[in-house]
C-alpha positions as CSV (number, residue, x, y, z in Angstrom):
1,X,-2.8,-6.6,-24.2
2,X,-1.8,-4.1,-21.4
3,X,1.4,-2.0,-21.8
4,X,2.5,-3.1,-18.4
5,X,2.6,-6.2,-16.2
6,X,0.3,-7.4,-13.4
7,X,2.2,-9.4,-10.8
8,X,-0.2,-12.0,-9.2
9,X,-0.4,-15.5,-7.6
10,X,-3.3,-17.5,-6.3
11,X,-1.3,-17.9,-3.2
12,X,-1.7,-14.2,-2.3
13,X,-4.8,-15.5,-0.6
14,X,-4.3,-14.9,3.2
15,X,-5.3,-17.9,5.3
16,X,-7.0,-15.9,8.1
17,X,-10.5,-17.4,8.3
18,X,-13.5,-15.2,8.8
19,X,-12.1,-11.6,9.0
20,X,-12.9,-8.1,8.0
21,X,-10.0,-8.3,5.6
22,X,-11.5,-9.9,2.4
23,X,-8.8,-12.5,1.8
24,X,-10.5,-13.7,-1.4
25,X,-10.3,-10.3,-3.1
26,X,-7.1,-11.1,-4.9
27,X,-8.5,-14.0,-6.7
28,X,-11.7,-12.0,-7.5
29,X,-9.7,-9.1,-8.9
30,X,-7.7,-11.5,-11.1
31,X,-10.9,-13.1,-12.3
32,X,-12.7,-9.8,-13.0
33,X,-9.7,-8.4,-14.9
34,X,-9.8,-11.4,-17.2
35,X,-13.6,-11.7,-17.5
36,X,-14.0,-8.0,-18.3
37,X,-11.4,-8.2,-21.0
38,X,-9.3,-5.5,-19.4
39,X,-6.4,-7.9,-19.0
40,X,-5.3,-11.1,-20.9
41,X,-3.5,-14.1,-19.4
42,X,-0.2,-12.9,-20.9
43,X,-0.5,-9.7,-18.9
44,X,0.1,-11.6,-15.6
45,X,3.4,-12.7,-14.2
46,X,3.9,-15.0,-11.2
47,X,6.3,-13.9,-8.5
48,X,8.7,-15.9,-6.4
49,X,8.8,-15.4,-2.6
50,X,11.2,-12.8,-1.3
51,X,14.3,-14.3,0.1
52,X,15.0,-14.0,3.8
53,X,17.9,-11.7,2.9
54,X,15.5,-9.4,1.1
55,X,13.1,-9.3,4.1
56,X,16.1,-8.6,6.3
57,X,16.8,-5.4,4.4
58,X,13.9,-3.9,6.3
59,X,13.0,-6.2,9.2
60,X,15.1,-7.1,12.2
61,X,16.7,-10.6,12.5
62,X,14.9,-11.2,15.8
63,X,11.5,-10.5,14.2
64,X,12.2,-12.6,11.1
65,X,13.3,-15.5,13.3
66,X,10.0,-15.2,15.3
67,X,8.0,-15.3,12.1
68,X,9.9,-18.2,10.6
69,X,9.8,-20.3,13.9
70,X,6.3,-19.4,15.1
71,X,7.5,-17.8,18.3
72,X,5.7,-14.5,18.3
73,X,4.4,-13.5,21.8
74,X,0.7,-13.3,22.4
75,X,0.8,-9.5,22.3
76,X,2.7,-9.5,19.1
77,X,0.1,-11.7,17.4
78,X,-2.7,-9.6,18.8
79,X,-1.1,-6.4,17.5
80,X,-0.9,-7.9,14.0
81,X,-4.6,-8.6,14.1
82,X,-4.4,-11.7,11.9
83,X,-4.0,-15.3,13.2
84,X,-0.4,-16.5,12.9
85,X,0.3,-19.6,10.8
86,X,3.3,-20.8,8.7
87,X,1.0,-20.5,5.6
88,X,0.4,-16.8,6.4
89,X,4.2,-16.2,6.6
90,X,4.6,-17.8,3.2
91,X,1.8,-15.5,1.8
92,X,3.5,-12.4,3.1
93,X,7.0,-13.5,1.8
94,X,5.3,-14.0,-1.6
95,X,3.6,-10.6,-1.5
96,X,7.0,-9.1,-0.8
97,X,8.5,-11.0,-3.7
98,X,5.6,-9.6,-5.8
99,X,6.5,-6.0,-5.0
100,X,10.1,-6.6,-5.8
101,X,9.2,-8.0,-9.2
102,X,6.7,-5.2,-9.8
103,X,9.3,-2.6,-8.9
104,X,11.7,-4.2,-11.3
105,X,9.1,-4.2,-14.1
106,X,8.2,-0.6,-13.4
107,X,11.7,0.6,-13.9
108,X,11.7,-0.9,-17.4
109,X,8.0,-0.4,-18.4
110,X,7.3,2.9,-16.5
111,X,4.5,1.2,-14.5
112,X,3.7,-2.2,-13.1
113,X,1.3,-3.6,-10.5
114,X,1.5,-6.0,-7.6
115,X,-2.1,-7.1,-7.2
116,X,-1.2,-7.9,-3.6
117,X,1.0,-6.1,-1.1
118,X,0.7,-2.6,0.2
119,X,1.2,-3.8,3.8
120,X,2.1,-0.4,5.2
121,X,1.5,-1.0,8.9
122,X,4.5,-3.4,9.3
123,X,7.4,-2.1,11.3
124,X,11.0,-3.4,11.3
125,X,10.5,-5.4,14.5
126,X,6.7,-6.1,14.6
127,X,3.5,-6.3,12.6
128,X,0.4,-4.2,13.0
129,X,-3.0,-3.7,11.4
130,X,-3.2,-6.9,9.3
131,X,0.4,-6.4,8.1
132,X,3.2,-8.8,8.8
133,X,6.0,-7.8,6.4
134,X,6.4,-4.3,4.7
135,X,6.6,-5.5,1.1
136,X,6.9,-1.9,-0.4
137,X,9.9,-1.1,1.9
138,X,11.5,-4.5,1.0
139,X,11.1,-3.7,-2.7
140,X,12.6,-0.2,-2.4
141,X,15.6,-1.5,-0.4
142,X,16.1,-4.3,-2.8
143,X,16.1,-1.9,-5.8
144,X,18.6,0.3,-3.9
145,X,20.8,-2.6,-2.9
146,X,21.0,-3.7,-6.5
147,X,21.9,-0.1,-7.6
148,X,18.8,0.2,-9.7
149,X,17.7,3.3,-7.9
150,X,19.0,5.7,-5.3
151,X,15.8,7.7,-4.4
152,X,12.2,6.5,-4.1
153,X,8.9,8.1,-3.1
154,X,5.9,6.4,-1.5
155,X,2.5,7.9,-2.2
156,X,0.0,6.3,0.2
157,X,-3.7,6.8,-0.5
158,X,-5.0,4.2,2.0
159,X,-7.5,5.6,4.4
160,X,-5.2,4.7,7.3
161,X,-1.8,6.5,7.7
162,X,1.2,4.5,6.6
163,X,2.8,4.4,10.1
164,X,5.1,1.5,9.3
165,X,6.3,3.3,6.1
166,X,7.0,6.5,8.0
167,X,8.8,4.7,10.8
168,X,11.0,2.6,8.5
169,X,12.2,5.4,6.3
170,X,12.6,7.9,9.1
171,X,14.1,5.6,11.7
172,X,11.3,6.3,14.2
173,X,10.8,4.1,17.2
174,X,7.2,4.0,18.4
175,X,6.7,4.6,22.1
176,X,4.9,1.9,24.2
177,X,1.1,2.5,24.2
178,X,-2.1,0.5,24.8
179,X,-2.6,-2.1,22.1
180,X,-4.3,-0.4,19.1
181,X,-6.8,-2.1,16.8
182,X,-7.5,-1.3,13.2
183,X,-10.5,-3.6,13.2
184,X,-12.1,-1.9,16.2
185,X,-11.0,1.6,15.4
186,X,-13.5,4.3,16.3
187,X,-13.9,7.8,14.8
188,X,-13.9,11.1,16.6
189,X,-15.1,14.4,15.4
190,X,-13.0,15.7,12.5
191,X,-11.1,19.0,12.1
192,X,-10.1,20.8,8.9
193,X,-7.5,19.0,6.8
194,X,-3.9,19.9,7.5
195,X,-0.6,19.1,5.9
196,X,2.5,18.2,8.0
197,X,5.8,18.3,6.3
198,X,9.3,17.1,7.3
199,X,11.9,15.1,5.3
200,X,15.4,13.8,5.6
201,X,16.5,10.7,3.7
202,X,16.6,8.7,0.4
203,X,12.9,7.8,0.5
204,X,10.3,10.6,0.5
205,X,7.0,9.4,2.1
206,X,3.6,10.9,1.4
207,X,0.5,9.7,3.3
208,X,-3.0,11.0,2.6
209,X,-5.3,9.6,5.2
210,X,-8.2,10.2,7.6
211,X,-6.9,11.9,10.7
212,X,-9.4,10.4,13.2
213,X,-8.7,6.8,12.4
214,X,-6.2,4.1,13.0
215,X,-3.3,4.2,13.9
216,X,-3.8,6.3,17.1
217,X,-0.1,7.5,17.0
218,X,1.0,8.6,13.5
219,X,4.8,8.9,13.2
220,X,5.7,11.7,10.8
221,X,5.9,11.0,7.1
222,X,7.8,13.4,4.8
223,X,4.3,14.8,4.0
224,X,1.2,13.8,6.0
225,X,-2.2,15.1,4.9
226,X,-4.5,14.6,7.8
227,X,-8.0,14.6,6.3
228,X,-11.2,15.3,8.2
229,X,-14.1,12.8,8.4
230,X,-16.4,12.6,5.4
231,X,-14.2,14.5,3.0
232,X,-15.5,13.9,-0.6
233,X,-14.0,13.6,-4.1
234,X,-13.2,17.1,-5.0
235,X,-11.5,18.1,-1.7
236,X,-9.6,14.8,-1.6
237,X,-8.3,15.3,-5.2
238,X,-7.3,18.9,-4.4
239,X,-5.3,17.7,-1.4
240,X,-3.6,14.9,-3.3
241,X,-2.7,17.3,-6.1
242,X,-1.2,19.7,-3.5
243,X,0.8,16.9,-1.8
244,X,2.2,15.6,-5.0
245,X,3.2,19.1,-6.2
246,X,4.8,19.9,-2.9
247,X,6.6,16.6,-2.7
248,X,8.0,16.7,-6.2
249,X,9.2,20.2,-5.7
250,X,11.3,19.0,-2.8
251,X,12.4,15.6,-4.0
252,X,13.3,13.9,-7.4
253,X,12.5,10.2,-7.1
254,X,13.6,7.5,-9.5
255,X,10.6,5.4,-8.5
256,X,7.2,6.1,-7.0
257,X,5.5,3.3,-5.0
258,X,1.8,4.1,-5.1
259,X,-0.3,2.4,-2.3
260,X,-3.7,2.5,-3.9
261,X,-6.0,1.7,-1.0
262,X,-9.7,1.1,-1.8
263,X,-10.8,2.1,1.7
264,X,-11.3,5.9,1.3
265,X,-14.6,4.7,-0.3
266,X,-17.7,6.1,1.4
267,X,-19.1,2.6,2.1
268,X,-15.9,1.1,3.6
269,X,-16.4,-0.6,7.0
270,X,-13.1,0.7,8.4
271,X,-13.0,4.2,6.9
272,X,-14.8,7.5,7.4
273,X,-14.1,9.3,4.2
274,X,-16.8,9.8,1.5
275,X,-15.1,9.2,-1.9
276,X,-17.2,7.6,-4.6
277,X,-16.0,4.8,-6.9
278,X,-15.7,7.4,-9.7
279,X,-13.7,9.7,-7.4
280,X,-11.3,6.9,-6.5
281,X,-10.7,6.3,-10.2
282,X,-10.0,10.0,-10.7
283,X,-7.5,9.8,-7.8
284,X,-5.7,7.0,-9.7
285,X,-5.7,9.0,-12.9
286,X,-4.3,12.0,-11.2
287,X,-1.4,10.0,-9.7
288,X,-0.6,8.3,-13.0
289,X,-0.8,11.5,-15.1
290,X,1.6,13.2,-12.7
291,X,4.0,10.3,-12.9
292,X,3.8,10.0,-16.7
293,X,4.2,13.7,-17.2
294,X,7.4,13.7,-15.2
295,X,8.6,10.3,-16.6
296,X,8.8,8.7,-13.1
297,X,8.2,4.9,-13.0
298,X,5.4,3.8,-10.8
299,X,5.0,0.5,-8.9
300,X,1.4,0.1,-7.7
301,X,0.2,-2.0,-4.8
302,X,-3.5,-2.3,-4.0
303,X,-3.5,-2.2,-0.1
304,X,-6.6,-2.0,2.0
305,X,-10.3,-2.2,1.1
306,X,-13.1,-3.3,3.4
307,X,-16.3,-2.3,1.6
308,X,-19.6,-3.6,2.9
309,X,-19.9,-5.4,-0.5
310,X,-16.6,-7.1,-1.4
311,X,-17.5,-6.5,-5.1
312,X,-17.2,-2.8,-4.6
313,X,-13.6,-3.2,-3.3
314,X,-12.9,-5.5,-6.3
315,X,-14.3,-2.9,-8.7
316,X,-12.3,-0.1,-7.1
317,X,-9.0,-2.1,-7.4
318,X,-9.8,-3.1,-11.0
319,X,-10.5,0.6,-11.8
320,X,-6.9,1.4,-10.8
321,X,-5.7,-0.9,-13.5
322,X,-8.2,0.7,-15.9
323,X,-6.9,4.2,-15.0
324,X,-3.3,3.0,-15.7
325,X,-4.3,1.6,-19.0
326,X,-6.0,4.9,-20.0
327,X,-3.0,7.0,-18.9
328,X,-0.1,4.8,-20.1
329,X,-1.9,3.0,-22.9
330,X,-0.8,5.4,-25.7
331,X,3.0,5.2,-26.3
């Protein structure tokens, strides 16, 4: 039995039809964890959907009303890049409830997983890049509202910058621009990696991402590590270590929300980095070792992953659970 909980529901499945986002991955992760013996049925807990009041801690009343009544404009639906349906709204509310529950478990058990979630492109007043509701931000604001934490840190290791996360916690308003597309993003020649640093608030945001990829405009996180195309395992791990060390010198979080994207993988369809499956597991181990050494609880969401073979994405996500077991397994 695992020393932490895995929050999961079959209804995490996103009803979006044929799409580059592998909606079936959640069920396949659940199945693989059980079949491999890495997890047992008792390790899983089923979430309830977030309440509208929870979602309103992050999102505007106007946007929530549009989602609940199906009155998004054509542009708003295009920007979200997933087809609107009431069933999709319910799936996103459930994912947000899963992150709330996982954050609560993490504060007690030192680590917990939401096997869904990580929808880091959602803004207070609109969705983007396959993301309708920002579950991680909802979970943080719920923990703060309930006086369970004051300060949180997000560590985003998706290949795409967490623009919604940065905007929500910095109060940034994005200027009007041509409609961006994550599914159709193109890469441009890379430059050396660089670190951008600015912070003011009760949530410290770190994003480690490919610079020449979606989103075209990247609002400032507390720390942004803009990585060049094709960066490999060793350089990526060095930059992650640097960002974590820098962030934790500046800020003392009571909870880390780790967005463990699978899309830095070298065979990802929407990424342009060159990490191996083994390198991604080392990334997770590094994150968990830092958190355990400093005794900071970690809530994990699995976020993006668009490998040419869906099975690779499933393996990468399951390896994140394996890495947590190895780091947190001995008490």
